[in-house]
N, C-alpha and C positions, 0 to 999 in steps of 0.2 A: 946281402941282397943281390939278386941277379942283375946283370946289366941288360940293356935293351937288346943286345946282340946275342945273349945267352939264354934268354927266356925260352922255355920249351913250348914253342907256339903250337905244335901239333897237340900236345897234351892240353894246353889252354883251350884250343879249338874244340876238342872233344868234351872237355869239362863244361865250357859255357854253353855248348849246344845241348848237351844232356840236361844241364841244370835248367835251361830255358824250357826245354820240352817237358820236364817234370813239373816245373812251376806252372806253366800254362795248362797242362793237363789237370793239375790239382784245382786250379781256379774254376775251370769249366766242369769240374766234377759236381759242383753244387750250385753255382750262380745261375745257370739256366733254369733252375727249379725254384728260384726265389719266390715267384708268385704262389706256388704250392705251399711253401714254408709260411708265408704270411697267412694263408688259410688256417694252418695249424696253430698260428698265434692268435686266432680269433677274428681275423678280418674276412668277411664273407661277401661283401658287396664287390662285384666285378670291377667297377670303376675305382673303388678305393684300393683294391689289390693292384691294379695297373699303375695307379699313382705312386703308391708306396714302393713298388718294384722299380719304377722309372727313377724316382728320386734316389733310392738306395744304390742303384747301379750307376747313376750319373755323378753322384757326389764325389766318388773316389778320383776318377780322372780329372774332374774339374779342379779339385784342390791340387792334384799332382801337376797339372799344367801350369797353375799359378806359381807353384814353388820350384818348377824345373830350373830356372836360372840360378836360384839359391843353391840347390843341390849340385848343379854343374860346377859352381865355383868351389864348393867343398870337395868335390871329386878331384878337381885340378890340384888342390892342396894336399889331400890325404889319400887319394887313390880311388879308382872306380870299384875295385873289389870290396872295399869297405862299404860303399853305397849299396851294392847288391846284398852283402851280408846283413846290413841294417834292414833292407826292405824285406828279405825273406824271413828274418826273425819276427818282424811285425806281422807278417802273414800267418806264421805259425800261431802266434798268440791270438790274433783276431779270429782265426778259424776255430780254435779251441773255445773261445768265449761265445761264438755264435751258436755253438751246440747247446748252450745253456740259457739263451735269452728267453724271455717270457712276454715281451711286448714288441710291437713293430718299431717303435722309436729306438729301441736298443740296437736293432739291426742297422738302422740308418746311422746311429751314432758310431758303431764300430766301422761301418763303411767310410764314414767321414774321417775317422782316425787313421784308417788305412791310407787315405789320400795324402797325409803328411809324410808317409814313408814309402809309398809305392813307386812304381815307375822303373822297375829293374829291366823291363823289356828293351827300351831304347839304350839304356846303359850297357846291356849285354851286346848290342850291336857295336857300340863304340869299343868295348873290350876286345871283341873279335877282330875289329879293324886294326886296333893298336898293336896287338900281339902278333899278327900275321905279317910275313914279309910282303912287300908291295906286290909282287907277282901273284901272291896267293890271297890277296885281300878280297877280291870279288867272290872267290869260292868260300872264304870264311863267312862273309856276310850272307851269302846264299844259303848256307847250311843253317845259320841262326834264324833266318826268315822262314825257312821250311819248318824248323822245330816250333816256331811260333804259330804256324798253321796246323801242323799235325797234332800238337798237344790238344787244341780245342776240337780236333776231329775225333780224338779218342775219348777225351774226358766226359762228354755228355752221355755216351753209351755206358761207360762204367758207372757214372753217376745215376743214370736211369735204373740200372740193375740194383745198385746200392739202395736207392730210394724205395724200391719195391721189396727188397730183402731185409735190410737192417733199419730202414727208416731214414728220413732226412736229417734228423739230429745226429745220428751216428755217422752219417755221411760227412758231416763237417769234421768229425774227429779223424776220419780217414784222410780227408783233405789236409788237415794239420800235420798228420804223420808224413804225407808225401812231400809237403813243403819242407819239413825237417830234413828229409833225405836230400833235397836240392841244396839246402843250407850246408849240410855236412860236405857234400860233394864240392861245393864252391870253395869252402874253407880249405879243404885238403888238396884239391886238384889244381886250383888256379894259382899261378905264380905271376906276380905283377912286377914290371920293370920299375925302376926308380922314377919318381916324378921329375919332369924336366921343366925348368923355369925359363921361358923363352927370353926374357930380358937379360938374364945372366949369361946366356949364350950369344948375346948380340943379335938376336932375331928381331924382326919388326914387331912393335907393339901395336900396330894398326888394329883398331877395333872394328870388326865387321858388324854392321847394324842392319835392321830390317829395311830402313830407308835406303841403304846402299843396295841391298839385294833386290829391291823393287825395280831397279834398272836392269837387272839380269833378265834376259829374254824369257818370257813366259813364267817367271818365278811366281808371281802372284796368282796366275791361272793354276799353276801346279798346286799351290797351297789350298786354293779353293776346291780343286778337284779332290785332294786327299781328305779334306774336311767333309765334302759332300759324300764321298764313298763311305766314310765312317758313319755318317748319318743313316745311310741305308743299311749298311752291314750290321749295325748294332741296334736297329729299331725292332728286331724280332724278339729280343730277350725278354722284355716285360710282358709280351702278349701271346707268344706262341702257345704255351700250355692252355691259356684261356681260349684262344682261337680254335685249337684242336677240340676242346671240349664243346665249343659252340657248333663244330661240324659233326658232333655225335660220337667222338671217340670215348670209349668207356673210361670212367674215372680211374680205374686201376692201371690202365695202359697209357694214360696221358704222359707220364714221366718217361716211359720207354720210347714212345713214338717221338716225343719232343727231342730226346737225346739222339735218336737216329737221324732226324732232319738236321739238327745242328751239326752232326758228324758229316753228313753228306755235303752240306754247304762248305764246311771248313776243309774237308778232304779234297773236294774238287777245286776249291780256291788255291790250295797248295799246288795242285797240278797246273793251274793257271800261272802261279808264280814261276814254276820251273819252265813253262813253255814260252814265257814272254821273250826271252833272249832269242829263241828261234824265230819268233814272229817279227821281232824288230830287225833281224837280219834280212828280212824279205819285204817288209812294208814300213812305212813311216810311222812315227809315234802318233801322228794325227789320225791316220787310218786305223791303227790298232785300238787307240782310245775310243774313237767314235763307235767302232763295231762292238767293243767289249761293253761299253756303257749301255748301248741299245740292247745287248744281250741280257744285261742285268735288269733293264727295264721290263723286258719280256718275262723274265722269271718272276718279278714282282707282280705283274699283271696276272699271271697264272696263279700265283699264290692267293690272290684276292678273289679268284673266280669260283670259290666254293666247289673245287674239284674233288674227286675221290682221293683218299689218302695216298694211294699209290702214285697218283699224278703229282702230288705235292713233292714227292722225292725227286721227280724230274725237274720240277720248277726250282727246287733247292739247288740242283746241280747247275742249272742255267745261271741262277743268281750268283752262286759261288764262283763259277768260271769267269763270268763277266767282271766281278769285283776283284778277283785274284789277278787277272791279266791287267786290268786298268790300274790297280795300285802299284804293281811292280813297274809298269810302263812309266807312271808319273815319277817314281823315285829314280828310275834310270835316266829319264829326260832331265831331271834336276841335276843329277850327277854329271851329266855331259854339258850342262849349260853353265855351271859355275866353275871357277878356277880351283886348282888343288888346295890353295891356301884358304879359300873361303868355304870349302865343302863341309867341314865339320860344323861350322856355325850355321850354314844353310840347312843342313840336315837337322840341326837342333830346332830351327823354326818350323820345319816340316813335321817334326815330332810334336811340337806344340799344336799345330793344326790337327794332327791325328788325335791327340789327347782331348782337344776341345770337341771334336766330333764324337769321341767316345763318351764325353760327359753330357753333351746336349742331347744326343740321340735318344737314350732311354727315357730321359725326362719328358721330352716332347712326345715320344711315342706313348708314354703312360698317360699324359694329359689328353691326347687325341683319342686313345683307346677307351678312355672313360666315357666317350660319346659314341664311338664307332670303331670296332676292331678292324673291319675291312678297309676303313679309310687310310690306315697306315700304309697298306700295300699300294693303294692308288697314288698316294703322295710320293712314295718311294719311286714309283714308275715315272711320275711326272718329273721328279728331280733328276733322274738319270737321263731322260730325254732332253731336258734343258741343258745338262752338262754336255751331252753329245753335241748339241747344237752350238754351244759356246766353243767347244774344241774344234768343231768343223769350220767355224767362221773366223776364229781368232788365232789358231795355232799354225805355225809355218810347217808345211809338209815334211821338210827334211830335218826336223829337230833331232831325230834319233840317229841320223847318219854320221 
């Protein structure tokens, strides 16, 4: 087994970045079109479709967030590579089975089962950080974050084309094959250093808790911010195809137009992720956060304004840019606020906030959409304005300096 100093970190970096990109692409190949799949399964009421979609999209991250501490302990004992292999294997099986479901509850059940084994995204970030030398850690994390954005930017477009050409059921089979490719790549390409037991090496066994992190400057605000951004970012999934149909998009084109809008949002968000460092070199985190959240609010307002389809692409760009910049700013602010020894645990709690937002958003969106589709965008805008106000009044201007 390789030592920590001989692990081929560049190969590991390429492997985990590509595997993350492939996995996130595969997920967004089919999940944005879940409302249309429920229609094929016999659900025709718009409200019922929105509720089934919201529950099915939200149950996976909800269970994943609850089990995150358990899997983190297992990863410490047996390695993080094993956790990613476990997760990707489950995705392959679940996607295969989803191609053959006949009832809506079966989709929900498979998504719930995924929750017990999912969550390889945050683990991939940790793997990149652990395998890279300290001087290269920021770059390693940046590339994995970019792959997590670019995968969802490409997936919906491919999924939209597949839905129109081979059908949604066969699209699930394609997704399973792509997940299998990520699984093989991880097994073959990633080499993990031996597990290190801190107590055996005489290191401090001090346990970092959320109660301790509450005293770190703005940590609670940052957690709330990450949760709020996910509420907005993931609220479109259960309703976008239904909203486009309500705007008059032809039924045969709904999948494709939905995919393009998802792609624009994710692609511009990735640009925002990359631009955040440049912005924080020139302005405070408070200023960047306030501006970016207001930009996201503007995008949400435009989305709900029943504009022409071409204008929705511009609104998606504004929303994606605002959320991309705000999310990276919050993680950067957290990294600078906590000590080196506490950063891993701190980011674990931030991942929990992220996953909870991922879980709650589609469920809430589905329930609200059962009464009004446009109300989702109005509430998204209000939430971003409130977050901007909290940041402006509570955050110290020089946090990012």
